[in-house]
BADOMAR-736359 format. One line per field, with one value per residue (C-alpha): residue in three letters; x, y, z. Coordinates in steps of 0.001 Angstrom, whole numbers, plus 500000, padded with zeros to 6 digits. Example, Ala and Ser with C-alpha at 12.3 -4.5 7.8 and 13.67 -1.06 7.14 Angstrom:
titor	[ALA; SER]
x	[512300; 513670]
y	[495500; 498940]
z	[507800; 507140]
//
This chain:
titor	[MET; LYS; ARG; ILE; VAL; THR; LEU; CYS; LEU; GLY; LEU; VAL; LEU; CYS; SER; GLY; VAL; ALA; PRO; ARG; CYS; PHE; GLY; GLN; MET; GLY; MET; ASP; LEU; PHE; LYS; LYS; PRO; GLY; ILE; ALA; LYS; SER; PHE; ASN; PRO; VAL; VAL; GLY; LYS; GLY; ALA; LEU; TYR; GLU; THR; VAL; THR; LYS; LYS; ASN; SER; SER; LYS; GLY; ASN; MET; GLU; LEU; GLY; VAL; VAL; GLY; LYS; ASP; SER; VAL; ASP; GLY; LYS; GLU; ALA; TYR; TRP; MET; GLN; PHE; TYR; THR; GLN; ASP; GLU; LYS; GLY; GLN; THR; VAL; VAL; GLY; LYS; SER; LEU; ILE; THR; ARG; GLU; ASP; LEU; GLU; ILE; THR; ARG; MET; ILE; ILE; GLN; PRO; PRO; GLY; GLN; PRO; ALA; MET; GLU; MET; PRO; PHE; LYS; PRO; GLY; GLN; GLY; HIS; GLU; ASN; SER; LEU; LYS; GLU; SER; LEU; ASN; GLU; LEU; HIS; SER; LEU; GLY; THR; GLU; MET; ILE; THR; VAL; PRO; ALA; GLY; THR; PHE; SER; CYS; GLU; HIS; TRP; ARG; ASN; ASP; LYS; LYS; ASN; SER; ASP; VAL; TRP; THR; SER; ASP; LYS; VAL; THR; PRO; PHE; GLY; MET; VAL; LYS; GLU; VAL; GLY; PRO; ASP; SER; SER; MET; VAL; LEU; VAL; LYS; ILE; VAL; ASP; VAL; SER; ASP; ARG; ILE; THR; GLY; PRO; VAL; LYS; LYS; PHE; ASP; LEU; GLN; GLN; MET; MET; GLN; GLN; ARG; GLN; GLN; GLN; LYS; GLN; GLN; GLN; ASN; PRO]
x	[234810; 236313; 240087; 242583; 241957; 238401; 238203; 240721; 238535; 236684; 239867; 241379; 238256; 238565; 242071; 240676; 242426; 240533; 242767; 240486; 242590; 241754; 238117; 237883; 239075; 239250; 241973; 239280; 238812; 241712; 239890; 238026; 239327; 241576; 242364; 243877; 246912; 247843; 248800; 252586; 254165; 257910; 259366; 260975; 259197; 256163; 254451; 253800; 250502; 248967; 245331; 242880; 239424; 237457; 234928; 237493; 240496; 242464; 245549; 247422; 250060; 249757; 252543; 251789; 254450; 255416; 257515; 257640; 256836; 255135; 253076; 249425; 248223; 250902; 249988; 252470; 251552; 252886; 252753; 251279; 251921; 250074; 251254; 249182; 249802; 247273; 247799; 248073; 250878; 248769; 249864; 248520; 250527; 249303; 249937; 247896; 249022; 247575; 247741; 248918; 246871; 243402; 244122; 242633; 243511; 244399; 245916; 245847; 247992; 247357; 249420; 247508; 249535; 250997; 249669; 251094; 250677; 247575; 246495; 242778; 240356; 239549; 236541; 234662; 230931; 228507; 227125; 230572; 230995; 227652; 228456; 231878; 230450; 227989; 230759; 232981; 230203; 230033; 233689; 234650; 237724; 237907; 241187; 244757; 245767; 248982; 248747; 251191; 251437; 254168; 255912; 256167; 254269; 252722; 250845; 247731; 244521; 241570; 238819; 235435; 232540; 229622; 227283; 229661; 231171; 234729; 237814; 241070; 244177; 246529; 249971; 251950; 255021; 253760; 253911; 252006; 248574; 249377; 247370; 248634; 245623; 242094; 239418; 235982; 233262; 234537; 238244; 241292; 244588; 247703; 251078; 253861; 256855; 257929; 259784; 261751; 259879; 260654; 258499; 257213; 255504; 257397; 257362; 255544; 252216; 249268; 245834; 243198; 241191; 238333; 237473; 241058; 241253; 238055; 239377; 242602; 240630; 238539; 241680; 243182; 240025; 240092; 243728; 242996; 239860; 240493]
y	[023569; 025893; 026013; 028795; 031761; 031045; 034409; 033434; 030624; 032676; 033578; 030149; 028557; 030840; 029483; 025946; 024698; 024672; 023755; 021887; 022857; 026563; 025900; 023865; 025961; 029703; 031783; 033718; 030670; 031947; 035118; 033138; 033922; 031114; 029577; 032899; 032086; 029481; 032250; 032252; 034018; 033512; 034895; 032136; 029297; 027232; 023864; 021232; 019328; 016383; 016884; 014090; 014313; 011305; 011178; 010168; 009516; 012205; 013573; 016830; 018900; 022331; 024512; 027395; 029834; 033415; 035112; 038716; 041368; 044721; 047429; 048387; 051645; 051285; 047659; 044798; 042603; 039470; 038038; 034543; 032398; 029279; 026877; 023896; 020987; 018326; 014770; 016047; 018414; 021567; 024312; 027561; 030027; 033098; 035250; 037473; 040394; 039780; 042091; 040364; 042487; 041733; 039049; 041105; 040319; 043628; 042503; 039323; 038225; 035053; 033433; 030672; 028196; 029714; 033196; 036406; 037226; 039314; 041428; 040915; 043462; 042558; 043748; 041194; 041783; 041805; 038433; 036891; 038485; 037127; 033656; 033811; 034730; 031857; 029386; 030602; 030175; 026500; 025892; 024747; 023300; 019707; 020205; 019105; 015901; 014342; 013899; 011928; 012843; 012310; 015477; 014068; 014108; 017352; 018481; 020009; 021742; 019861; 022022; 020540; 021663; 019379; 020847; 020143; 017001; 018261; 018485; 020428; 020072; 023048; 023598; 026794; 024882; 025075; 028278; 030147; 028938; 026119; 023455; 019887; 017918; 018492; 015874; 016493; 014374; 015008; 015702; 015646; 017488; 016418; 018011; 016248; 018473; 021803; 023606; 026693; 028854; 031642; 033841; 031803; 034709; 035397; 038334; 041657; 041787; 043041; 044250; 041533; 041671; 039157; 039671; 039064; 035921; 034504; 035178; 033346; 030373; 030272; 030316; 027485; 025387; 025989; 024904; 021762; 020910; 022121]
z	[453443; 450870; 450673; 450290; 447952; 446841; 445120; 442428; 441103; 438519; 436684; 437106; 435627; 432617; 432070; 431728; 434848; 438147; 441084; 443430; 446360; 446198; 445557; 448713; 451607; 451064; 452675; 454543; 456746; 458811; 459830; 462472; 465971; 467137; 463783; 462689; 464844; 462222; 459785; 459993; 456969; 456463; 453233; 451159; 452988; 452064; 451948; 449280; 449369; 447555; 446631; 445823; 444281; 445495; 442642; 440026; 442294; 440444; 442162; 441929; 443695; 445260; 446604; 448955; 450052; 450867; 448174; 449304; 451904; 451277; 452966; 452414; 453983; 456641; 457345; 457059; 454083; 452405; 448906; 449265; 446192; 445044; 442365; 441225; 438884; 437891; 436617; 433025; 433955; 433575; 435931; 437308; 439369; 441201; 444215; 446529; 448679; 452147; 455165; 458314; 460719; 459308; 456659; 453827; 450212; 448533; 445214; 443149; 440188; 438161; 435400; 433560; 431457; 428299; 429072; 430505; 434172; 434863; 437795; 438279; 439721; 443284; 445243; 447364; 447480; 450382; 449330; 449736; 453161; 454368; 453053; 454698; 458110; 457875; 457021; 459843; 462358; 461391; 462311; 465817; 467514; 468750; 470596; 469975; 468183; 466867; 463090; 460922; 457231; 454585; 455852; 459391; 462687; 463942; 467017; 465467; 466372; 464923; 463387; 462439; 460245; 461161; 458569; 455681; 457215; 456825; 459052; 458963; 461139; 461580; 463101; 463675; 462447; 458856; 456815; 455539; 456706; 459071; 457277; 457739; 456569; 455287; 454639; 453157; 451588; 448055; 448418; 450645; 451008; 452888; 453622; 451712; 452399; 453877; 451074; 450092; 447569; 445101; 442893; 439922; 438124; 434892; 432493; 432849; 434668; 432598; 433680; 433406; 430148; 430147; 426478; 425393; 427530; 426032; 422529; 423368; 424710; 421527; 419395; 421434; 420958; 417208; 417040; 419045; 417004; 413436]
//
């Protein structure tokens, strides 16, 4: 199963840091009828997760939270922020403007480590939509279960993807997306703490320039390997 904000991966990969957590679930998961009720945006509130990659037992942290409220074409929208940190201390922060009515991402800003914040062009293609529909059709509910994680004990709805051998447990007590625990064949994610959050994006926001980013990466490699 792909985790929250799959569409940011391309830019994050260019930064040299690929947060496993966002590559695993995909925010669009919550468009499925039923699981969409888990979307519970509260400005200033969020959740801290521990992520584990089973292949090399590497661990990292991911913070998800809501840092602002806006309007898109008359629709209520929220700025959902993600912040990740791996075992080496590398961080990536970004935020997406998401409409509450239809859970559409309308804007996305990323700030890779040591670089200015950038607003990336965002236009999902038909191929992504078809893949999304297929993935959502694979998801089904197994009912309600009590789940204990480091953040406490929650009454959760258990969602299962038999094809991908993955499970996710959600609770409306957790903002913004309700996720308490996720387990897949290659990775896992568990709620550590419910937290207060604030906007981590610093400095002015520039338009995304892929060529400039690649040049910066090349310069960094040359400095690291003279």
